[in-house]
KEVEX-988202 format. One line per 4 residues: number of its first residue (from 1); their letters; for each residue x, y, z of N, C-alpha, C, O. Coordinates in steps of 0.2 Angstrom, whole numbers, plus 5000, padded with zeros to 4 digits. Layout:
BEGIN
NUM	a	X/Y/Z/X/Y/Z/X/Y/Z/X/Y/Z ~ ... .
END
This chain:
BEGIN
1	mtiw	5004/4994/5000/5000/5000/5000/5004/5006/5000/5009/5007/5004 ~ 5003/5011/4995/5007/5017/4995/5003/5022/4999/4997/5024/4997 ~ 5006/5025/5004/5003/5030/5009/5006/5037/5008/5013/5037/5008 ~ 5002/5042/5007/5005/5049/5007/5002/5052/5014/4996/5052/5015 .
5	aivp	5007/5055/5018/5005/5059/5023/5004/5066/5021/5008/5069/5018 ~ 4999/5069/5023/4997/5076/5021/4997/5080/5028/4993/5079/5032 ~ 5001/5086/5028/5001/5090/5034/4999/5097/5032/5003/5100/5029 ~ 4993/5099/5034/4992/5106/5033/4995/5111/5038/4995/5109/5044 .
9	vkpl	4997/5116/5036/5001/5121/5041/4998/5128/5040/4998/5131/5034 ~ 4996/5131/5045/4995/5138/5045/5001/5142/5044/5006/5140/5046 ~ 5001/5149/5042/5007/5153/5042/5010/5153/5049/5006/5154/5054 ~ 5016/5152/5050/5020/5151/5056/5019/5157/5061/5018/5156/5067 .
13	rqgk	5018/5163/5058/5017/5169/5062/5010/5170/5064/5009/5175/5068 ~ 5006/5166/5061/4998/5168/5062/4995/5162/5066/4990/5163/5069 ~ 4998/5156/5066/4995/5150/5070/4995/5151/5077/4999/5155/5080 ~ 4991/5147/5080/4991/5147/5088/4989/5154/5090/4991/5156/5096 .
17	srla	4984/5158/5087/4982/5164/5089/4978/5164/5096/4978/5169/5099 ~ 4975/5158/5097/4972/5158/5104/4976/5158/5110/4974/5158/5116 ~ 4983/5157/5108/4988/5157/5114/4991/5164/5114/4996/5165/5118 ~ 4988/5169/5111/4991/5176/5111/4991/5179/5118/4995/5183/5120 .
21	gvlt	4986/5177/5122/4986/5179/5129/4992/5177/5134/4993/5180/5139 ~ 4995/5172/5132/5001/5169/5136/5007/5169/5132/5013/5168/5135 ~ 5007/5169/5126/5014/5169/5122/5014/5175/5117/5009/5177/5114 ~ 5020/5178/5116/5021/5183/5111/5021/5180/5104/5021/5174/5103 .
25	edqr	5020/5185/5099/5020/5183/5092/5027/5179/5091/5026/5174/5087 ~ 5032/5181/5093/5039/5178/5092/5039/5171/5095/5041/5166/5092 ~ 5036/5170/5101/5036/5164/5104/5031/5159/5100/5033/5153/5100 ~ 5025/5162/5098/5021/5157/5094/5024/5155/5088/5023/5149/5085 .
29	trln	5028/5160/5084/5031/5158/5078/5036/5152/5079/5036/5147/5075 ~ 5040/5153/5084/5045/5148/5086/5042/5141/5088/5044/5136/5086 ~ 5036/5142/5092/5032/5136/5093/5030/5132/5087/5030/5126/5087 ~ 5027/5136/5083/5024/5133/5077/5029/5130/5072/5028/5124/5070 .
33	rrll	5035/5133/5072/5040/5130/5068/5043/5123/5072/5044/5118/5068 ~ 5043/5123/5078/5045/5117/5082/5040/5112/5081/5042/5106/5080 ~ 5034/5113/5081/5029/5108/5081/5029/5105/5074/5028/5099/5073 ~ 5030/5109/5069/5030/5107/5062/5036/5102/5061/5036/5097/5058 .
37	ehtl	5042/5104/5063/5048/5100/5063/5047/5094/5066/5049/5088/5064 ~ 5044/5094/5072/5043/5088/5076/5039/5083/5072/5040/5077/5072 ~ 5033/5086/5070/5028/5081/5066/5032/5078/5060/5031/5072/5059 ~ 5036/5082/5056/5039/5079/5050/5044/5074/5052/5045/5069/5048 .
41	tels	5048/5075/5057/5053/5071/5059/5050/5064/5061/5052/5059/5059 ~ 5044/5064/5065/5041/5058/5067/5038/5054/5061/5039/5048/5060 ~ 5035/5058/5056/5033/5055/5050/5038/5052/5046/5037/5046/5043 ~ 5044/5055/5046/5049/5052/5042/5052/5046/5044/5056/5042/5041 .
45	eipe	5050/5044/5050/5053/5037/5053/5048/5032/5051/5050/5026/5054 ~ 5043/5033/5048/5038/5027/5046/5040/5025/5039/5038/5029/5034 ~ 5043/5019/5038/5044/5017/5031/5038/5016/5027/5039/5016/5021 ~ 5032/5014/5030/5026/5013/5026/5024/5020/5022/5020/5019/5018 .
49	issi	5026/5025/5025/5024/5032/5022/5029/5033/5016/5035/5034/5017 ~ 5026/5033/5010/5031/5034/5004/5032/5042/5003/5038/5043/5000 ~ 5028/5046/5005/5029/5053/5003/5025/5057/5009/5020/5055/5011 ~ 5028/5063/5011/5025/5068/5015/5024/5074/5011/5029/5077/5008 .
53	lvis	5018/5076/5011/5016/5083/5008/5014/5088/5013/5009/5087/5016 ~ 5017/5093/5013/5015/5099/5017/5011/5104/5013/5014/5106/5008 ~ 5005/5106/5015/5002/5111/5011/5001/5117/5015/4999/5117/5021 ~ 5003/5123/5013/5002/5129/5017/5003/5135/5012/5005/5135/5006 .
57	rdpa	5000/5141/5014/5001/5147/5010/5007/5151/5013/5008/5157/5010 ~ 5011/5148/5017/5017/5152/5020/5023/5149/5017/5025/5143/5019 ~ 5027/5153/5013/5033/5151/5011/5038/5149/5016/5042/5144/5015 ~ 5038/5152/5022/5043/5150/5027/5041/5143/5030/5046/5139/5031 .
61	alsv	5035/5141/5030/5033/5134/5032/5035/5129/5027/5037/5124/5029 ~ 5034/5131/5021/5036/5126/5015/5043/5126/5015/5046/5120/5013 ~ 5047/5131/5016/5054/5130/5016/5057/5125/5022/5061/5121/5021 ~ 5054/5126/5028/5055/5121/5033/5054/5114/5031/5058/5110/5032 .
65	arnl	5048/5113/5028/5046/5106/5025/5051/5104/5020/5053/5098/5021 ~ 5053/5108/5015/5058/5105/5010/5065/5104/5013/5068/5099/5011 ~ 5067/5108/5018/5073/5106/5022/5073/5099/5025/5078/5096/5026 ~ 5067/5097/5027/5066/5091/5030/5064/5085/5026/5062/5080/5028 .
69	gart	5065/5086/5019/5064/5081/5014/5056/5080/5012/5055/5075/5009 ~ 5052/5085/5014/5045/5084/5012/5043/5087/5005/5047/5092/5003 ~ 5038/5085/5002/5036/5088/4996/5031/5094/4999/5029/5094/5005 ~ 5030/5099/4995/5027/5105/4997/5021/5107/4991/5022/5106/4985 .
73	lled	5016/5110/4994/5011/5112/4989/5009/5119/4992/5007/5120/4998 ~ 5009/5124/4988/5007/5131/4990/5000/5132/4989/4997/5131/4984 ~ 4997/5134/4995/4990/5135/4996/4988/5141/4993/4991/5146/4993 ~ 4981/5141/4990/4979/5148/4988/4978/5153/4993/4978/5151/4999 .
77	qapq	4978/5159/4991/4978/5165/4996/4972/5165/5000/4971/5169/5005 ~ 4966/5163/4997/4960/5163/5000/4958/5156/5003/4954/5152/5000 ~ 4962/5154/5008/4962/5147/5010/4955/5144/5013/4952/5148/5017 ~ 4954/5138/5012/4949/5135/5016/4951/5128/5017/4953/5124/5012 .
81	lnta	4952/5126/5024/4956/5120/5025/4954/5113/5021/4958/5110/5018 ~ 4947/5112/5021/4945/5106/5018/4946/5106/5010/4947/5101/5007 ~ 4945/5112/5007/4947/5113/5000/4954/5112/4999/4956/5108/4994 ~ 4958/5114/5003/4966/5113/5002/4967/5106/5003/4972/5103/4999 .
85	lkra	4964/5102/5008/4966/5095/5009/4963/5091/5003/4966/5086/5001 ~ 4958/5093/5000/4955/5090/4994/4960/5090/4988/4961/5086/4985 ~ 4963/5096/4988/4968/5097/4982/4974/5093/4984/4977/5090/4979 ~ 4976/5093/4990/4982/5089/4992/4981/5082/4990/4985/5078/4988 .
89	aava	4975/5079/4992/4973/5072/4991/4973/5071/4984/4975/5065/4982 ~ 4971/5075/4980/4971/5074/4972/4978/5073/4970/4979/5069/4965 ~ 4983/5077/4972/4990/5076/4971/4992/5069/4972/4996/5066/4968 ~ 4991/5067/4978/4993/5061/4981/4990/5055/4976/4993/5051/4974 .
93	gaha	4983/5056/4974/4980/5051/4970/4983/5051/4963/4984/5046/4960 ~ 4985/5057/4961/4988/5057/4954/4995/5054/4954/4998/5052/4949 ~ 4998/5053/4960/5004/5049/4961/5003/5042/4963/5008/5039/4965 ~ 4997/5040/4962/4995/5033/4963/4996/5031/4970/4997/5025/4972 .
97	ahat	4994/5035/4975/4994/5034/4982/4987/5030/4983/4982/5031/4980 ~ 4988/5025/4987/4982/5021/4989/4978/5023/4995/4972/5022/4996 ~ 4982/5027/4999/4979/5030/5005/4982/5036/5007/4988/5038/5005 ~ 4978/5040/5011/4981/5047/5013/4980/5047/5021/4975/5044/5024 .
101	lilp	4985/5050/5024/4985/5051/5031/4985/5058/5033/4991/5061/5031 ~ 4980/5061/5035/4980/5068/5037/4982/5069/5044/4979/5066/5048 ~ 4987/5073/5045/4990/5074/5052/4991/5082/5053/4996/5084/5049 ~ 4988/5085/5057/4989/5092/5058/4996/5093/5062/4999/5088/5065 .
105	adlp	4999/5099/5061/5006/5100/5064/5006/5103/5071/5010/5107/5073 ~ 5001/5101/5075/5000/5104/5082/4999/5099/5087/4995/5100/5092 ~ 5002/5093/5086/5001/5088/5091/5008/5087/5095/5012/5083/5092 ~ 5009/5090/5100/5016/5090/5103/5018/5084/5106/5024/5083/5107 .
109	lids	5013/5079/5108/5015/5073/5111/5016/5067/5106/5018/5062/5108 ~ 5014/5068/5100/5014/5063/5095/5021/5060/5093/5026/5064/5093 ~ 5022/5054/5092/5028/5051/5090/5026/5045/5085/5020/5044/5083 ~ 5031/5042/5083/5030/5037/5077/5026/5031/5079/5022/5028/5075 .
113	kdir	5026/5030/5086/5021/5024/5088/5014/5026/5087/5010/5022/5085 ~ 5012/5032/5088/5005/5034/5087/5003/5034/5080/4998/5032/5078 ~ 5008/5036/5076/5007/5036/5068/5006/5029/5066/5001/5028/5062 ~ 5010/5024/5069/5009/5017/5066/5002/5014/5069/5000/5010/5065 .
117	ilih	5000/5017/5074/4993/5014/5076/4988/5016/5071/4984/5012/5069 ~ 4988/5022/5068/4983/5024/5063/4984/5020/5057/4979/5017/5054 ~ 4991/5019/5055/4992/5015/5049/4990/5007/5050/4987/5004/5045 ~ 4991/5005/5055/4990/4998/5057/4982/4996/5056/4980/4991/5054 .
121	lgkn	4978/5001/5059/4971/5000/5059/4968/5001/5052/4963/4999/5051 ~ 4972/5004/5048/4969/5005/5041/4972/5000/5036/4972/5002/5030 ~ 4974/4994/5038/4977/4990/5033/4972/4987/5028/4974/4985/5022 ~ 4965/4987/5029/4961/4983/5025/4955/4988/5022/4950/4989/5026 .
125	ppvv	4957/4991/5016/4952/4995/5014/4945/4991/5011/4946/4985/5010 ~ 4940/4995/5010/4939/5002/5011/4938/5004/5019/4935/5000/5022 ~ 4942/5008/5021/4943/5010/5028/4944/5017/5030/4947/5020/5026 ~ 4941/5019/5035/4943/5026/5038/4945/5025/5045/4941/5022/5049 .
129	viap	4950/5028/5047/4953/5028/5054/4953/5035/5056/4956/5039/5053 ~ 4950/5036/5062/4949/5043/5065/4952/5043/5072/4951/5039/5076 ~ 4957/5048/5073/4959/5049/5079/4956/5056/5082/4958/5061/5080 ~ 4952/5055/5087/4948/5061/5089/4953/5065/5094/4957/5062/5097 .
133	drrk	4951/5071/5095/4954/5075/5101/4952/5073/5107/4947/5069/5108 ~ 4955/5075/5113/4953/5073/5119/4946/5075/5121/4943/5072/5126 ~ 4943/5080/5118/4936/5082/5119/4931/5078/5115/4925/5079/5115 ~ 4933/5073/5111/4929/5069/5106/4925/5074/5102/4919/5073/5100 .
137	dgtn	4928/5080/5100/4925/5085/5095/4928/5085/5089/4925/5084/5083 ~ 4935/5087/5089/4939/5088/5083/4942/5081/5080/4942/5076/5084 ~ 4945/5082/5075/4949/5076/5072/4956/5078/5072/4958/5082/5069 ~ 4960/5074/5075/4968/5075/5076/4972/5070/5071/4978/5071/5071 .
141	glfi	4968/5066/5068/4972/5061/5063/4966/5058/5059/4961/5056/5062 ~ 4968/5057/5052/4962/5054/5048/4966/5050/5043/4969/5053/5038 ~ 4965/5044/5043/4968/5039/5038/4962/5037/5033/4957/5034/5036 ~ 4963/5038/5027/4958/5036/5022/4961/5031/5017/4966/5033/5013 .
145	spvg	4958/5026/5016/4960/5021/5010/4953/5018/5007/4950/5015/5011 ~ 4952/5019/5001/4957/5022/4996/4956/5029/4996/4952/5032/4999 ~ 4961/5033/4993/4961/5040/4992/4954/5043/4990/4951/5040/4985 ~ 4951/5048/4993/4945/5051/4991/4939/5047/4993/4933/5049/4990 .
149	lidf	4939/5042/4997/4934/5038/4999/4928/5043/5003/4922/5042/5001 ~ 4930/5047/5007/4926/5052/5010/4928/5059/5009/4934/5060/5008 ~ 4924/5064/5009/4926/5071/5009/4928/5073/5016/4926/5071/5021 ~ 4933/5078/5016/4935/5081/5022/4930/5085/5025/4927/5089/5022 .
153	sfgp	4930/5085/5032/4925/5090/5035/4928/5092/5042/4925/5092/5047 ~ 4935/5095/5041/4938/5097/5047/4935/5104/5050/4932/5107/5046 ~ 4935/5105/5056/4932/5110/5060/4929/5108/5066/4929/5102/5067 ~ 4926/5113/5070/4922/5110/5076/4917/5105/5074/4913/5106/5069 .
157	gsyd	4917/5100/5078/4912/5094/5077/4914/5089/5072/4910/5085/5069 ~ 4920/5090/5069/4922/5086/5064/4923/5078/5065/4922/5074/5061 ~ 4924/5076/5071/4924/5069/5073/4918/5066/5071/4918/5061/5068 ~ 4912/5068/5073/4906/5065/5072/4904/5065/5064/4902/5060/5062 .
161	rhce	4906/5071/5061/4905/5071/5054/4909/5066/5050/4906/5063/5045 ~ 4915/5065/5052/4919/5061/5048/4917/5053/5050/4917/5049/5045 ~ 4915/5052/5056/4912/5045/5057/4906/5044/5053/4905/5039/5050 ~ 4901/5049/5052/4895/5048/5048/4897/5047/5041/4894/5043/5037 .
165	rari	4902/5051/5038/4904/5050/5031/4907/5043/5030/4906/5041/5024 ~ 4910/5041/5035/4913/5034/5034/4907/5029/5033/4908/5024/5029 ~ 4902/5030/5038/4897/5025/5037/4893/5025/5031/4891/5020/5028 ~ 4892/5031/5029/4888/5032/5022/4892/5029/5017/4889/5027/5012 .
169	agat	4899/5030/5017/4903/5027/5011/4903/5019/5012/4906/5016/5007 ~ 4901/5016/5017/4901/5009/5018/4908/5007/5020/4910/5001/5019 ~ 4912/5011/5022/4919/5010/5025/4919/5006/5031/4914/5008/5035 ~ 4924/5002/5033/4925/5000/5040/4928/5007/5044/4932/5010/5041 .
173	lkia	4925/5008/5049/4927/5014/5053/4930/5011/5059/4928/5007/5063 ~ 4936/5014/5060/4940/5012/5066/4942/5019/5070/4944/5024/5067 ~ 4943/5018/5076/4945/5024/5080/4951/5023/5084/4953/5018/5087 ~ 4956/5027/5083/4963/5027/5085/4963/5031/5092/4963/5037/5091 .
177	nspg	4964/5028/5097/4965/5032/5104/4972/5031/5106/4974/5026/5108 ~ 4975/5037/5107/4982/5036/5111/4983/5044/5113/4981/5048/5110 ~ 4987/5044/5119/4988/5051/5122/4991/5055/5117/4990/5061/5117 ~ 4996/5053/5113/4999/5057/5108/4995/5060/5103/4997/5065/5100 .
181	leld	4990/5056/5101/4985/5059/5096/4979/5063/5099/4976/5067/5095 ~ 4978/5063/5105/4972/5066/5108/4973/5074/5110/4969/5078/5109 ~ 4980/5076/5111/4981/5082/5114/4984/5087/5108/4989/5086/5106 ~ 4979/5091/5106/4982/5096/5101/4983/5103/5105/4979/5105/5109 .
185	ldlp	4988/5106/5103/4990/5112/5107/4987/5118/5104/4989/5121/5099 ~ 4981/5120/5107/4977/5125/5104/4975/5131/5109/4975/5137/5107 ~ 4974/5129/5115/4972/5134/5120/4977/5134/5126/4981/5130/5127 ~ 4976/5140/5130/4981/5141/5136/4981/5135/5140/4986/5133/5143 .
189	edle	4975/5132/5141/4974/5126/5146/4978/5120/5143/4980/5116/5147 ~ 4978/5119/5136/4982/5114/5133/4990/5115/5135/4993/5110/5137 ~ 4992/5121/5135/4999/5123/5136/5000/5121/5144/5006/5119/5145 ~ 4996/5123/5148/4996/5121/5155/4997/5114/5156/5001/5112/5161 .
193	mlgg	4993/5110/5153/4993/5103/5154/5000/5100/5152/5002/5095/5155 ~ 5004/5103/5148/5011/5101/5145/5016/5104/5150/5022/5102/5149 ~ 5014/5108/5155/5019/5111/5159/5022/5117/5157/5027/5120/5160 ~ 5019/5120/5152/5022/5127/5149/5026/5126/5143/5028/5120/5142 .
197	ldel	5028/5131/5140/5032/5131/5134/5039/5128/5135/5041/5124/5131 ~ 5042/5129/5141/5049/5127/5142/5049/5119/5143/5055/5116/5142 ~ 5044/5116/5144/5043/5109/5146/5042/5105/5140/5042/5099/5140 ~ 5040/5108/5134/5039/5104/5128/5045/5100/5126/5050/5103/5125 .
201	klr	5045/5094/5125/5050/5090/5123/5050/5088/5115/5049/5083/5113 ~ 5050/5094/5111/5050/5093/5104/5057/5092/5101/5061/5095/5104 ~ 5057/5088/5096/5064/5087/5093/5066/5093/5089/5071/5093/5086 .
END
């Protein structure tokens, strides 16, 4: 099975805006860069993943990705996440990918073992594997095989929507639960759970 990992990334200087009350813009920029580097490093350790594709409208983020060996795709200036992901999945499909793994770049605890859980659960298509956030509201990881089996529906409440779309498509639905997949760094309380900025153990 040929698997492409797709990593959507907001502009490094604009991401994590909800942490503005506790981190300066420079701190958030450095944090976003470290999170992206960490995610790409962990993905690169998975031999089952044949390509990593980073999609962003930020040239700085795309430069970081290329330096770490990832493919890049420049997002339109009027971005909509699900539209961008659809475009990225089409690129993967055009390169004969059998499956896509959507992984956001804001999971500070993720490691290669967490990623392998998603891939292992997705061995027998047609299948959709969903990693929910700790609130069981959002989607922190989405493995789809074959490519294009369901439409993307990221945003508030996406976990339930992705589950429903998998059922409508007649796919096997599997849920991947692990601490590394559950915590996305989004709110001040998430940063507190991690012990603050200085305690993050990102590569």
